[in-house]
Residue, then its C-alpha position, 0 to 999 in steps of 0.5 A: m654333247s649331242l642328243p646320245t649323249r644327252v639322251v642317256g644323261g635322261y635316262k639316268a637322271a631317271i632311275n635315279n629320281p625315287n619320283v617315277s615307277e619302277e615301271a619306268k625304271d625298266h624303261a629307261r635301263e632297256a632304254i640305255d643298253e640299246l643306245q650305249q650300243d648305238p654306233e652313233t653312240q660309241a662315236t658321240r660319248e668317244g668326241y665328248q670325252e677328247d673333248k672334255d681332257e682336251t678342255r682340262v688341259n688347256a684349264g692347267y694352261k690357263a692356271t699357270l698363267k695366273n698362278p704366282n707360285v710359277s716361272e716366268e719360263a713356265k708361263e710363256h710356255a703355257r702362253e705359247v701352247l694356248e695360243k697356237k691352241q688358238a685357246i685364248 
């Protein structure tokens, strides 16, 4: 994640924190609205989503390798995919 995504996360945490004043929460909401309209934030979020999806796919293939209920053919396929992606 890059800076805009982390900043938005910080503001969201402030909004949900019972120890933060309503004035600060209002400021956080305004800041989130501005950041979400920023093209850099949008590009960062899209890139993060793509990375996250790829991570989940790789995790599924890695789980296949360790699952005793999966055929050797499926394990070999998973191994080939992960090697091609240089994920193992």
